[in-house]
C-alpha positions, -999 to +999 in steps of 0.1 A: -271+455-230-283+458-266-306+432-282-280+423-308-255+413-281-278+389-263-271+358-286-234+364-283-236+365-245-258+335-244-234+316-266-205+326-243-224+314-213-232+281-230-195+276-238-185+284-203-212+260-189-200+233-213-164+238-203-170+237-165-195+209-168-168+185-180-151+186-146-163+166-117-174+189-088-149+189-059-164+175-027-139+183-001-156+161+024-145+130+005-110+137-008-088+109-019-062+102+007-027+090+001-007+085+033+030+078+027+048+065+058+086+061+059+106+038+081+135+053+101+137+085+080+151+113+100+142+150+103+171+160+081+168+134+053+148+155+028+163+184+009+133+205+017+142+199+054+179+207+049+194+173+038+232+176+030+245+175-005+250+141-022+214+134-033+182+154-038+145+146-033+129+168-060+095+150-060+091+153-023+103+189-024+076+197-050+051+181-026+062+205+001+062+235-023+026+227-033+014+222+003+021+226+040+053+216+058+052+209+095+084+217+114+072+205+149+057+171+141+061+140+161+057+103+157+035+085+183+066+068+197+102+064+186+099+027+176+081+008+148+050-011+161+042+016+186+045+043+161+022+026+136-003+017+162-006+054+171-010+064+135-037+039+127-058+045+157-052+081+169-041+068+203-009+068+223+003+033+216+006+024+252-031+032+256-039+002+233-012-021+245+010-020+214+045-011+222+081-018+210+086-037+177+069-070+177+083-099+157+074-134+144+071-148+180+043-124+189+009-138+197-007-104+199-016-075+176-041-048+171-074-055+189-104-060+168-123-035+190-099-007+180-111+014+150-083+017+124-080+046+100-093+023+072-124+013+092-130+050+099-130+059+062-150+028+051-180+045+069-179+070+040-176+043+013-139+046+007-119+019-011-090+011+012-056-003+002-022-008+018+012-015+005+044-020+026+052-027+062+023-034+085+038-044+119+007-045+140+006-083+142+016-109+117-010-136+124-042-135+103-066-118+127-042-089+130-034-084+093-047-055+073-076-073+056-091-081+090-087-044+100-105-024+074-083-027+043-096-041+010-062-048-004-027-055+010+007-063-004+038-062+018+057-074+048+042-083+082+070-066+101+104-050+097+127-061+068+155-071+092+134-096+111+148-126+092+176-152+094+193-132+067+194-099+086+229-089+076+240-115+051+258-099+023+272-072+044+303-092+056+290-109+086+303-144+092+278-172+101+286-171+138+279-134+140+246-138+121+236-166+144+244-146+175+222-117+163+194-139+148+188-170+170+181-202+151+144-206+144+139-171+130+119-177+098+126-162+064+109-129+057+074-135+043+059-115+014+022-113+017-006-106-008-040-102+010-038-129+037-015-153+018+022-156+019+032-156-018+070-160-012+099-155+011+128-131+009+155-156+015+183-133+002+189-096+009+190-091-028+153-102-028+145-069-011+161-047-039+128-047-058+106-040-028+101-002-034+094-009-071+068-037-062+051-015-037+049+014-061+035-007-089+008-021-066+000+014-053-005+028-087-026-002-097-048+005-066-052+041-075-061+034-111-086+007-101-104+030-077-100+064-092-138+069-098-146+068-061-130+080-030-100+059-020-075+057+009-040+044+001-017+037+030+018+034+016+042+022+044+077+020+029+101-006+043+129+018+036+151+035+049+152+008+076+183-013+074+192-035+057+191-010+029+178-023-004+176-005-037+169-015-073+196-016-099+184+015-116+194+036-085+224+017-073+254+040-073+234+070-084+240+092-054+271+107-038+260+095-004+264+058-009+237+032-005+216+054+018+215+082-008+206+057-035+177+045-014+165+081-008+166+088-045+144+057-052+120+066-025+117+101-040+111+084-074+083+064-059+066+095-046+070+111-080+053+081-096+023+084-073+020+121-079+022+115-117-006+090-115-028+114-096-021+141-122-028+117-151-062+108-136-070+145-128-072+137-091-045+160-077-067+189-067-089+169-044-063+144-031-048+149+004-013+135+003+004+131+037+041+123+039+059+115+072+080+090+091+076+065+119+106+077+140+141+091+137+172+075+122+189+044+136+222+062+141+245+033+151+243+021+115+265+051+105+265+057+067+235+034+064+214+056+087+197+089+082+201+124+095+184+141+125+191+176+112+211+184+143+185+171+168+196+151+198+198+113+197+179+090+173+155+061+170+145+045+203+151+077+223+127+103+235+150+132+228+141+152+197+161+132+171+142+101+180+107+114+176+105+146+157+099+137+120+094+155+087+057+160+077+043+174+045+006+176+036-006+186+001-043+191-008-046+218-035-084+222-030-079+232+006-042+237+018-025+269+008+006+261-013+041+268-001+032+272+036+051+263+067+038+258+103+055+255+136+023+243+153+027+212+174+013+181+157+017+143+157+009+112+138-019+105+163-036+136+150-040+122+115-069+100+125-092+127+140-082+151+112-095+126+086-126+121+107-131+158+107-126+162+070-149+133+060-175+140+088-174+104+099-182+090+134-153+087+158-149+056+179-168+054+212-136+048+231-111+074+240-084+085+216-056+110+220-053+128+187-068+162+178-080+175+145-055+196+126-080+206+099-080+244+109-042+244+103-046+227+070-070+254+060-044+280+068-053+291+103-018+294+118-029+312+149-049+283+162-034+258+186-052+224+182-025+205+201-013+222+233+007+194+247+023+161+238+036+131+258+067+112+249+064+075+259+088+046+254+092+010+264+060-007+277+046+024+294+073+049+305+064+086+304+098+100+295+090+136+286+062+161+279+058+190+256+039+222+262+041+249+235+078+253+229+088+238+262+099+203+268+102+187+303+123+156+304+116+132+333+144+111+348+147+078+329+173+054+316+179+054+279+202+041+252+224+066+237+243+070+204+266+097+219+302+087+227+301+054+208+313+050+172+287+037+147+296+011+121+300+023+085+293-008+065+257-018+070+263-034+104+250-020+137+274-003+160+270-004+198+248+017+221+258+035+252+236+037+283+226+068+301+201+081+327+185+115+321+180+141+348+151+163+354+155+187+324+137+216+308+144+228+273+131+257+254+129+242+219+123+275+203+158+286+211+175+252+218+162+225+194+193+204+200+184+202+238+218+214+249+209+237+277+189+225+307+171+256+320+150+240+347+163+262+374+154+294+354+117+287+349+101+271+380+066+284+369+068+266+336+079+234+354+048+237+377+025+240+347+041+210+329+039+189+361+002+192+359+003+176+324+026+149+338+002+141+367-028+140+345-011+116+321-001+093+349-036+091+362-049+085+327-023+061+312+000+053+341+038+054+341+061+024+347+088+048+359+068+056+390+047+025+393+014+041+382-009+018+363-033+043+349-071+041+346-077+041+308-054+016+291-068-011+269-055-045+259-041-056+225-057-084+206-043-118+218-044-153+205-043-184+227-012-206+223-034-232+205-047-208+178 
């Protein structure tokens, strides 16, 4: 290098240093985290997962194009409270005594001894906020602010748990009364710990998605200088469907399509806010659903993408859900994985990322961080248990194999759904002892249990270990490692 070139080179280096110095260094152990959790969205409801024509989800599709799409991802259980309990704690919900879908009569909720995802992240100094549907107990000790969240705006439980459940959809008063016994309170809307209003008309819910989105954006803007965790639990697409005027009639799929378009808009607004604040690169965005679609609502329900059955059932349509994760600083863009994963794995994955201390008690999730980093040969989760009701082990998964254990279940097959926002009937069935190769038969149409006895033997080991650990109501096993939910005395 000649002497006369040295000043030019030094000037260039100074310019480069000045340019790079204006950017905040990326610390991938403290990414911002945005967890978007849908309600009753099916495996086939997003266009990037094959949704039929009539509406599109371009913002969620861009999320998938920029990140990782899971094709074998499962909710903790095929019903609301249980699913959310699994997500928030990394446990099978029956381990911690939270099952079904609890309502305004419940005197129990999440136990204060359980570590929630928010409490996990507060160890690293995260600001924690939630908008949307909580459903882990509606009484004060069980609400978000008592369980690790700094901020909360939303509903304590599902948007149909109200005296006005189907008013406005053509039900006469007698029918409404028969579905909603007298004494069911109006739906409370909560800010922090305080009820700030009641949704006494279904039209009151039309602005829910907008209100949630505005509060979510406010939380991000308020906390953008430090690591934050936003849990955005949409009330949609659970019935009764509600959508703002700006999206009413915009799709070719009726009210359900309109709602999907608004949800997609909401995701776009969140992503736009992250872009505006230069947070996109080091923000982990997770998008998934609590269970499959409520199929007896017909046109007001979602799409399983051809999977068998729906919400409340342990066949694939009830529990396999779409999942997308985007984190440009770490996750390779435009990738797809068929590795087995579940919402119970989000908790330990975040613990692994942030290098925080796990709870001392047992959890069931495993870290998926190697998969997020692009290792598609690893196998963090080798098996998965499908539970339902209080503590019924209805199926297990091992690799691509699924063993269904004999159990009674409600079915959507052979009964016509309603098509007007009202619920149709269920049928009742009892499963056999069934083995499915989900690699070749994702619709669970061909029981091959007689063809693969060695596979069945291997999977029976998983079944027996699960029954010893957590029990199984179907065979009268109590299990050694179940914990109690939080409970209030009748006088409290």
